[in-house]
LUMKEZA-184628 format. One record per residue: residue number from 1; residue in three letters; y, z, x of N, C-alpha, C in turn. Coordinates in steps of 0.05 Angstrom, whole numbers. Example, Ala and Ser with C-alpha at 12.3 -4.5 7.8 and 13.67 -1.06 7.14 Angstrom:
2
<r 1, 'ALA', <-114, 156, 264>, <-90, 156, 246>, <-66, 156, 264>>
<r 2, 'SER', <-45, 142, 257>, <-21, 143, 273>, <1, 157, 258>>
This chain:
123
<r 1, 'MET', <95, 1574, -3207>, <130, 1578, -3218>, <117, 1609, -3241>>
<r 2, 'ALA', <134, 1614, -3231>, <137, 1649, -3264>, <148, 1625, -3269>>
<r 3, 'LYS', <138, 1649, -3292>, <155, 1659, -3328>, <179, 1653, -3318>>
<r 4, 'GLU', <199, 1646, -3343>, <223, 1658, -3336>, <223, 1679, -3376>>
<r 5, 'CYS', <239, 1684, -3359>, <253, 1712, -3380>, <266, 1692, -3401>>
<r 6, 'GLY', <256, 1695, -3427>, <285, 1685, -3449>, <317, 1683, -3442>>
<r 7, 'CYS', <316, 1710, -3437>, <346, 1720, -3430>, <361, 1721, -3411>>
<r 8, 'GLY', <330, 1705, -3384>, <358, 1700, -3356>, <335, 1681, -3343>>
<r 9, 'LYS', <358, 1662, -3322>, <343, 1640, -3308>, <321, 1650, -3286>>
<r 10, 'ALA', <332, 1677, -3282>, <313, 1676, -3250>, <281, 1694, -3253>>
<r 11, 'PRO', <269, 1688, -3233>, <240, 1696, -3242>, <238, 1737, -3249>>
<r 12, 'ILE', <219, 1743, -3253>, <211, 1770, -3268>, <189, 1768, -3245>>
<r 13, 'LEU', <198, 1800, -3226>, <180, 1808, -3198>, <176, 1828, -3209>>
<r 14, 'ILE', <151, 1824, -3202>, <132, 1849, -3196>, <121, 1863, -3177>>
<r 15, 'PHE', <132, 1883, -3169>, <124, 1907, -3142>, <105, 1921, -3162>>
<r 16, 'PRO', <82, 1917, -3132>, <52, 1951, -3144>, <47, 1971, -3132>>
<r 17, 'CYS', <44, 1995, -3122>, <57, 2002, -3104>, <20, 2002, -3092>>
<r 18, 'SER', <17, 1985, -3093>, <-8, 1980, -3086>, <-22, 1997, -3059>>
<r 19, 'GLY', <-28, 2028, -3071>, <-28, 2047, -3041>, <-63, 2043, -3043>>
<r 20, 'ALA', <-59, 2069, -3032>, <-91, 2081, -3020>, <-115, 2080, -3041>>
<r 21, 'ALA', <-104, 2100, -3068>, <-115, 2112, -3069>, <-135, 2094, -3097>>
<r 22, 'ASP', <-152, 2096, -3111>, <-165, 2078, -3132>, <-137, 2059, -3151>>
<r 23, 'VAL', <-134, 2089, -3161>, <-103, 2084, -3171>, <-86, 2064, -3170>>
<r 24, 'GLY', <-76, 2071, -3136>, <-56, 2048, -3125>, <-79, 2011, -3132>>
<r 25, 'GLU', <-103, 2016, -3132>, <-119, 1984, -3126>, <-111, 1976, -3149>>
<r 26, 'ILE', <-109, 1980, -3175>, <-112, 1988, -3201>, <-92, 1969, -3202>>
<r 27, 'THR', <-59, 1978, -3187>, <-36, 1963, -3193>, <-33, 1938, -3175>>
<r 28, 'ASP', <-47, 1938, -3154>, <-61, 1915, -3151>, <-67, 1894, -3154>>
<r 29, 'LYS', <-93, 1891, -3165>, <-105, 1890, -3185>, <-75, 1876, -3204>>
<r 30, 'ALA', <-71, 1891, -3217>, <-48, 1890, -3252>, <-38, 1863, -3234>>
<r 31, 'ALA', <-28, 1868, -3214>, <-2, 1853, -3207>, <-14, 1831, -3201>>
<r 32, 'ARG', <-27, 1818, -3175>, <-54, 1784, -3185>, <-47, 1784, -3206>>
<r 33, 'GLU', <-75, 1788, -3221>, <-73, 1770, -3249>, <-53, 1771, -3261>>
<r 34, 'LEU', <-28, 1783, -3262>, <2, 1776, -3282>, <12, 1757, -3273>>
<r 35, 'SER', <11, 1753, -3235>, <23, 1730, -3227>, <-3, 1712, -3229>>
<r 36, 'ARG', <-22, 1705, -3227>, <-38, 1688, -3240>, <-30, 1677, -3273>>
<r 37, 'GLU', <-32, 1687, -3295>, <-22, 1687, -3313>, <-3, 1685, -3315>>
<r 38, 'ASP', <30, 1684, -3285>, <51, 1666, -3294>, <65, 1690, -3316>>
<r 39, 'VAL', <47, 1710, -3310>, <78, 1742, -3326>, <99, 1737, -3309>>
<r 40, 'GLY', <110, 1740, -3283>, <116, 1744, -3271>, <110, 1729, -3242>>
<r 41, 'ASP', <123, 1738, -3214>, <118, 1737, -3186>, <110, 1753, -3181>>
<r 42, 'MET', <89, 1770, -3173>, <75, 1785, -3151>, <106, 1790, -3122>>
<r 43, 'ALA', <102, 1809, -3119>, <139, 1804, -3097>, <123, 1825, -3075>>
<r 44, 'CYS', <147, 1834, -3048>, <120, 1856, -3030>, <147, 1883, -3046>>
<r 45, 'LEU', <126, 1898, -3045>, <149, 1924, -3037>, <154, 1944, -3006>>
<r 46, 'ALA', <150, 1923, -2992>, <136, 1946, -2955>, <159, 1925, -2953>>
<r 47, 'GLY', <173, 1898, -2965>, <210, 1889, -2953>, <228, 1897, -2959>>
<r 48, 'ILE', <214, 1916, -2994>, <237, 1940, -3004>, <247, 1953, -2995>>
<r 49, 'GLY', <220, 1961, -2986>, <222, 1991, -2962>, <229, 2003, -2937>>
<r 50, 'GLY', <228, 1965, -2930>, <237, 1960, -2891>, <264, 1953, -2896>>
<r 51, 'GLY', <279, 1951, -2909>, <305, 1946, -2924>, <309, 1910, -2903>>
<r 52, 'ILE', <288, 1892, -2922>, <303, 1862, -2917>, <315, 1857, -2937>>
<r 53, 'SER', <344, 1856, -2922>, <363, 1831, -2924>, <348, 1819, -2959>>
<r 54, 'GLY', <348, 1799, -2945>, <332, 1776, -2970>, <333, 1780, -2988>>
<r 55, 'MET', <301, 1804, -2979>, <277, 1807, -2997>, <299, 1823, -3020>>
<r 56, 'ILE', <312, 1843, -3019>, <340, 1871, -3033>, <348, 1848, -3057>>
<r 57, 'GLU', <361, 1814, -3035>, <374, 1816, -3059>, <364, 1785, -3061>>
<r 58, 'SER', <334, 1785, -3078>, <321, 1766, -3084>, <308, 1788, -3112>>
<r 59, 'ALA', <316, 1804, -3094>, <297, 1835, -3121>, <324, 1839, -3141>>
<r 60, 'LYS', <342, 1838, -3128>, <372, 1849, -3150>, <366, 1819, -3169>>
<r 61, 'ALA', <371, 1797, -3158>, <372, 1771, -3167>, <344, 1763, -3198>>
<r 62, 'ALA', <334, 1777, -3188>, <308, 1760, -3213>, <321, 1788, -3253>>
<r 63, 'SER', <311, 1761, -3252>, <325, 1774, -3289>, <309, 1798, -3299>>
<r 64, 'LYS', <282, 1808, -3294>, <278, 1840, -3299>, <266, 1834, -3264>>
<r 65, 'ILE', <254, 1864, -3256>, <236, 1865, -3246>, <218, 1897, -3262>>
<r 66, 'LEU', <200, 1893, -3246>, <164, 1915, -3261>, <153, 1918, -3231>>
<r 67, 'VAL', <169, 1950, -3225>, <140, 1965, -3208>, <127, 1983, -3236>>
<r 68, 'ILE', <97, 1975, -3215>, <85, 1987, -3214>, <77, 2010, -3205>>
<r 69, 'ASP', <68, 2028, -3201>, <70, 2067, -3197>, <32, 2083, -3195>>
<r 70, 'GLY', <21, 2084, -3187>, <-5, 2087, -3194>, <-8, 2122, -3194>>
<r 71, 'CYS', <8, 2143, -3179>, <14, 2150, -3192>, <28, 2171, -3188>>
<r 72, 'PRO', <44, 2205, -3200>, <69, 2206, -3200>, <84, 2219, -3180>>
<r 73, 'GLN', <71, 2206, -3158>, <92, 2207, -3131>, <110, 2185, -3129>>
<r 74, 'ASP', <110, 2163, -3152>, <121, 2153, -3150>, <145, 2128, -3131>>
<r 75, 'CYS', <115, 2124, -3118>, <118, 2112, -3077>, <135, 2086, -3089>>
<r 76, 'ALA', <135, 2064, -3109>, <140, 2050, -3111>, <162, 2049, -3123>>
<r 77, 'LYS', <166, 2070, -3146>, <197, 2062, -3160>, <228, 2086, -3142>>
<r 78, 'LYS', <222, 2087, -3127>, <230, 2112, -3100>, <244, 2093, -3082>>
<r 79, 'THR', <229, 2068, -3079>, <239, 2059, -3057>, <255, 2038, -3071>>
<r 80, 'PHE', <257, 2043, -3087>, <283, 2014, -3103>, <300, 2035, -3105>>
<r 81, 'PHE', <290, 2046, -3118>, <315, 2072, -3129>, <341, 2079, -3088>>
<r 82, 'LYS', <317, 2071, -3069>, <333, 2087, -3050>, <341, 2063, -3037>>
<r 83, 'ALA', <322, 2047, -3049>, <348, 2009, -3037>, <370, 1997, -3066>>
<r 84, 'GLY', <384, 2020, -3072>, <400, 2015, -3094>, <394, 1996, -3126>>
<r 85, 'ILE', <367, 1996, -3125>, <367, 1982, -3147>, <346, 2006, -3158>>
<r 86, 'LYS', <376, 2009, -3194>, <359, 2024, -3214>, <353, 2016, -3241>>
<r 87, 'GLU', <353, 1988, -3242>, <351, 1963, -3260>, <322, 1963, -3266>>
<r 88, 'ILE', <302, 1968, -3270>, <272, 1960, -3285>, <268, 1973, -3297>>
<r 89, 'LYS', <237, 1956, -3288>, <225, 1969, -3310>, <204, 1974, -3295>>
<r 90, 'PHE', <179, 1993, -3319>, <168, 2016, -3303>, <136, 2026, -3311>>
<r 91, 'VAL', <121, 2019, -3306>, <90, 2037, -3303>, <81, 2045, -3294>>
<r 92, 'ARG', <72, 2070, -3296>, <49, 2099, -3275>, <24, 2093, -3285>>
<r 93, 'VAL', <3, 2090, -3278>, <-28, 2084, -3279>, <-34, 2105, -3287>>
<r 94, 'THR', <-26, 2132, -3269>, <-26, 2168, -3294>, <-18, 2160, -3316>>
<r 95, 'ASP', <-10, 2156, -3315>, <13, 2149, -3352>, <-8, 2142, -3378>>
<r 96, 'LEU', <-26, 2133, -3357>, <-48, 2118, -3393>, <-79, 2120, -3381>>
<r 97, 'GLY', <-78, 2149, -3376>, <-93, 2165, -3376>, <-115, 2160, -3363>>
<r 98, 'PHE', <-116, 2145, -3326>, <-127, 2146, -3312>, <-118, 2171, -3295>>
<r 99, 'LEU', <-148, 2181, -3283>, <-148, 2200, -3263>, <-138, 2182, -3236>>
<r 100, 'LYS', <-128, 2197, -3206>, <-131, 2191, -3186>, <-142, 2199, -3175>>
<r 101, 'GLY', <-162, 2186, -3152>, <-199, 2196, -3143>, <-206, 2197, -3168>>
<r 102, 'LYS', <-208, 2190, -3195>, <-228, 2185, -3213>, <-230, 2157, -3222>>
<r 103, 'SER', <-211, 2138, -3231>, <-210, 2113, -3240>, <-218, 2093, -3215>>
<r 104, 'PRO', <-240, 2089, -3216>, <-251, 2060, -3202>, <-236, 2038, -3205>>
<r 105, 'ALA', <-223, 2018, -3197>, <-202, 1996, -3203>, <-226, 1970, -3215>>
<r 106, 'ASN', <-231, 1989, -3234>, <-244, 1962, -3255>, <-232, 1947, -3282>>
<r 107, 'PRO', <-254, 1921, -3275>, <-242, 1909, -3298>, <-229, 1918, -3330>>
<r 108, 'GLU', <-230, 1932, -3338>, <-218, 1946, -3358>, <-194, 1961, -3361>>
<r 109, 'ARG', <-197, 1983, -3331>, <-171, 1992, -3335>, <-158, 1966, -3323>>
<r 110, 'VAL', <-162, 1949, -3305>, <-130, 1923, -3296>, <-128, 1919, -3320>>
<r 111, 'VAL', <-134, 1906, -3346>, <-134, 1896, -3364>, <-109, 1918, -3377>>
<r 112, 'THR', <-133, 1945, -3380>, <-107, 1962, -3388>, <-74, 1961, -3382>>
<r 113, 'VAL', <-78, 1966, -3362>, <-42, 1959, -3340>, <-27, 1946, -3347>>
<r 114, 'MET', <-45, 1914, -3347>, <-36, 1889, -3357>, <-23, 1892, -3386>>
<r 115, 'ASN', <-35, 1901, -3399>, <-31, 1901, -3430>, <1, 1925, -3424>>
<r 116, 'LYS', <-6, 1939, -3415>, <18, 1955, -3416>, <51, 1938, -3407>>
<r 117, 'ALA', <45, 1926, -3372>, <72, 1911, -3365>, <78, 1895, -3388>>
<r 118, 'LYS', <66, 1877, -3401>, <69, 1857, -3418>, <90, 1871, -3434>>
<r 119, 'GLU', <77, 1890, -3447>, <95, 1895, -3471>, <127, 1913, -3451>>
<r 120, 'MET', <129, 1926, -3433>, <153, 1938, -3418>, <170, 1905, -3413>>
<r 121, 'LEU', <157, 1887, -3394>, <175, 1858, -3398>, <178, 1851, -3425>>
<r 122, 'ALA', <169, 1851, -3444>, <179, 1834, -3468>, <199, 1838, -3474>>
<r 123, 'CYS', <221, 1812, -3480>, <251, 1815, -3489>, <264, 1830, -3506>>
């Protein structure tokens, strides 16, 4: 069960872009590890983009939503905005100094993204 934020009772949900590029792979690995550490629950971005009402309602009911995008295209963030959900915490991998296509998803990069995510989720 995911850790609950001290300022809310609903779970924290984490949505990585999980894109095809190396920076997308970093988002996915970071989200999975954050979930394993009970920082929050990794959730399905495709369900939000696909307009699955139950998934959208679950996201709206979360105490916090963390969106992790790999690059400046911000596909995950735009998916949430299109679904009418704008109250999100946001991390972009390329803002942390990693270059798309030149940043293999190694453990050090994943930890860097995880640390930024934890900072963004701090109450």
